[in-house]
Every structure is written in structure tokens, then in C-alpha cells.
N, C-alpha and C positions, 0 to 999 in steps of 0.2 A: 440320440435322443434328439429328434428335431423338432423345435416346441418353439413356434412362431404366433405372430399375430395372429395369421389366418386360421392355425389350429387354435387357437385360445378362443377368436371370434366363433367357431365350427361350436366349440363347446357353450359357449354364452348363446348361440342359439338353440343349444337342445334346451337349458335351461328353460329358455323361453315359451319353447313349445310344448314342452312335458311337463312344465311348474313341478320337479318333481317333490313330493314332501321330505321333507328335513326336520328328526325329530332330534331337540333340545334338551337335554337335560344341562341345564346350564345355571348360573348364578344370578341371583333378582337382580342385581343391579344390571345388568344391560341385556334381560332379554326384548324391551321394548327397540333397545338399538339394535341386537340382532336377528328381531321378525322383522324390523323396517327394511335393512338390510336384504334381507334373503326374498323380501316379495319388490322392492325396487330392482334386483335385478332378475326377476322370475321365476324364483323358486317358491315353495310352498312352506311354509313354517310350523310346527306346533312346537309348545313347553309343554309335555309333559311329565311331571313327576313323581306320581304316584305310585306305590311299588305294585296295589291293584291293578292298573292298568297300561304301564309299561312294555310289556313284553305283548300284548297286544299290539300297541299303537306301532312299535316298530314292526309287526310284521304288515304293515302296509306302506312304509315306508321305505326313500330309497337312499339316505343315509342316516346313520345315527351320531349325533355331535355329543359327546360328555365332556362339561366343561367343570373343572371342581372348584368354582372361586370360593362358593359359600356352600361349604361342608356341612350336613348336618347327616344325626345316624341312619333317619330316614333315606335320605336321600343317597347315601352311601348304598346302603339295600337296593333302592331303585336301579343306580347305576348298574349295581354287579345283576341286578335281573335281566337287564335290558341288556347291559353288553353280551351275556350268556345267549340269550335268543336270536341277536342280531350274527352272533359264531354259528350257532344252529341253522340258519336260512342265508347265509353268506350275504349278506348287507354290510355295506363299509362302515366302518367305525373311527371318527376324529378323535383322538385323546385332546385336551389342553389341559395340560398341568399346571392349571394357574396356581402361582405361587409355592409349588414345588420347591422344596429346600428350607421354608421360612419356618417350617413346623414338622416335626415328626409325622405327626396325624396325616399331614398330606403326602407326602412323599410316601410311607407307607400304603396310604389309597391306592396312589397311582400306579405305584409298584405291581399291588396285587391286584390291578386292573388291568395291566398289561399280561398278568401270568394267567389269568384266566380267557382274556381273549385278546392276542395280538393285533391291535390298531392298524388299519390300511394306512392312517396318516397319524402322525405325532405332531401339534405343533405347538413350540413355546418360545420363547425368549433366552437368550442364551443359559442365562444362571437357572431355570428351568431345567433344561434338557443338561447341564451338567448336574443336575443334582439328582434326575432320573438315572444318568448312567453312575453315579454313586462317587464323583471326583469330592465330595467334601465339601460342596460349594453352598453357600445360604443367598439365599433370596433377598432384594432390598423390601419386604414386604411381599406386594405382589412382581414386582417391578425388576428389570434384570440390572444387577451389578457389574456386568462383563458386555463386553461389546461382543456381535454375535459371531466374528472372525473367532472367537475364542473358544468357542462348542465345538467346531467344525470338528476334532480328536472326538467327543464325546458323543458327538452326532452319528458319525463313524460304527463307534462302540456300541448304541442302541439298537442302529440299524443292522447291525452284526446279529444282537442276541435275538430281537424280538421279529427282524423281517421287515419291518415297519418302515416305511419312508418316513424318514423324518428331518420338519421345517424347521429351522431354524429363523426365527422374526429379529430384525433390528435394522440398522440403517443398512447394512445390506440381507436381502432374505438368501440363505442358504437351505435348498433341499437336498438330502441325502439318501442314494438308492444303491446299494451294491457301492461298483466302482464310480457312480458318477455324482457328479453336485455342480447343482444347476445353480447359477445365482439371478437375484434378482435386485436392480441398482432403483428399482421406482419407491418414489413415496414423496414425503415433506416433513421438516421437522416441527411443523405443528401438529402432525399427526397426532404424537404421544400426548399431548395436552388434552387428549380427547378422552374419555375413561371409555374401556370396553371396545377401541377398535383391533388391538389383538384375538378379541372374542369372537368378534367380526370377521376376523380372518378364519379364524376357523369355522366357524358357520358356513362360510362359501366357500373354505376346502370341501364339505358337508356336500352343497350344491354341485361341484364339480364333480368330485368322486360318485355322484348317483347318475352322471350320466357318461362318465372318463373311466372305466376299469383300470386303464394307465395312471397308477396313485401318484406317481411322480409328477406328472402330466399335471393333472388333478390338482395337486398343491401349489405348481408353480404357475398356473394358470388364475387361480386364487389370488395367490400374492401380486403377480401383475397387476390383475382388476384390482388389488388393492390399494394400489403404490399410484397407479395410474390416475383412477379414483381421487385419489388422496391429492395429487397433483392438479389437476383441475380444480376441485374444491377450493383448494388453497388460492390458486388463482383468483377467486370473486369472493374471497372472504376476509373480514376485518378479526376475524381472532377465533376461539376455537366454538365459540357458541355458534356461530353463521358457519361456520366450517362443517357443522354433525349434519345441517339442514342441504348444505352445499355438495357433503357428501353424496348423499342421497339421489339427489337429481342426478349426481354423475353417475353414476352406477345405472341409474333408470337410462340414461341416455349415450352410453356408453356405445362407439361404436366402434368397427373394423379399421377405420380412418384415424380415430384417437390410439387404438392400439400401435398400427402400425407409425405412429409420428412420433407415439412416446416410450413404448417399450425397448428399456437394458435389460437384456438377458445373455447369459455367458454359462462359460465353463469354469466353477472354482477348482482349485489345487487342495 
């Protein structure tokens, strides 16, 4: 699998030209952040949660992103209805298992969703991915208690069980599909100080999956863009507050030259 700055830029150009609708059932902590990030990159976000309309909304979307950050009974019902409709229509589903492993309810909800519809992409931190693979790990609330490399075996197991491309985010991002492992080493230490950037990564995975049917390539492109935009933003920020604004500007202005200059991609083991 040959993923380059040029191929990622091609996908960005498609996103900017097509403005695919990305349907997000996401947590209310990050709705504004993820919507603005999708807009900055060139996609069209919609945040629709009502069970009465999600199936219809999925029908006009290019991708569905389900983020379980703030669960409730009504939202879970909407997630299942939307996931089922996405499966019927062949629309790619991105699952963000926020806090899986922290409570039984979260972990069971994620596993049931995966059984209903195998996601195109599962993106989570190391502890979340290990929890989904039933490795008896507990998360630190919604944060990871483990480095991303610790979840590689769990990611392989999850990929084998579901067929989903599995993305483990962290200081190094790992994208696992079949026997292939892609590593992305872009990013900045200030990024975890901003709430919702992991959720933003999942939303961007949806935008890339809407224009690229190779889901490992889509996930790699999204994570590379996240990391590079984060680096660019950190270079002109004084702290997490200004980073949020600069990150959106970096997404909007991201060029092929930026990708060529900064992309750090490789194969893992």
C-alpha cells in the first residue's frame, strides 16, 4: 500500500471539490469542534441524533461517524438505527469507542454496534482498542492509560474479528488492516491538551472514507492531516486555547507542499 503526500493531497482535493456530507452522531462536548474541522477541510458536517430522522439522514451522507462519548438510551437507539441503515446502503461507518473499558455500558454498546454493522474504520486510543478486544483493560475515563504501541496486538485481533480497519491513535498512530501496519508519526505534545481532537480525527476519517474506498488509506490520510495540522498550529500558538483556532486555520490552508515537507509515514511491525 503506497500512501504518499501526493495521494493524501488527492483525497483532500476530492473532499474540497465534492464537500461530502459526513453524518455525525457524536457527543455534545465536541460537536462544534468536529463540525468546524470538517468545514475547514472542505467536508459538509451534519449532527443529527433523533431516532426519527437518522436513517433518512444516513441515506444522503457520504459517511457515518458514531462517537459514543456521551451515551444515553435514546442516542444509543439512534446509533443502532443509523448503523443498520448505513449497512443496507453500503455507506462507510467510522466508530469512535470513546471511553470503552471505563464502564460496562460503554464497552457493551460498542461491541453490540460492531456486531450489528462492521465499521469501515474503528479509531480509538490504546486502552479503548484493547478494551474492545476484550483484553481486560480499563481506560482512564476517556483517556488512554497505555501507549499506542501496547494496543497493536489488540488492533490485529479486532481487525481479524471484524474486518474493520483499526486505527490506534497516540504519540505514534497505527493503522492496522490484514497483515499491513501503517505508522504515522506526526503531531505535537500540546494536542492532547485540547478536548475533542481525538473525536475530530474520527470525523476526518469519515471525510476521507467518503471519497476513498480504501479504508486503510483513508484512515492514514486523516491521521496524517490531523498530525500535520497540529504541528503547524502549535508552531504559532501560545497554548491550548490558541491551538484550537490555529488548528482550524491549518486545516483550511493545508497544501501539498506542507504534506511533502512534514509527512512522517512508515510501516510498523
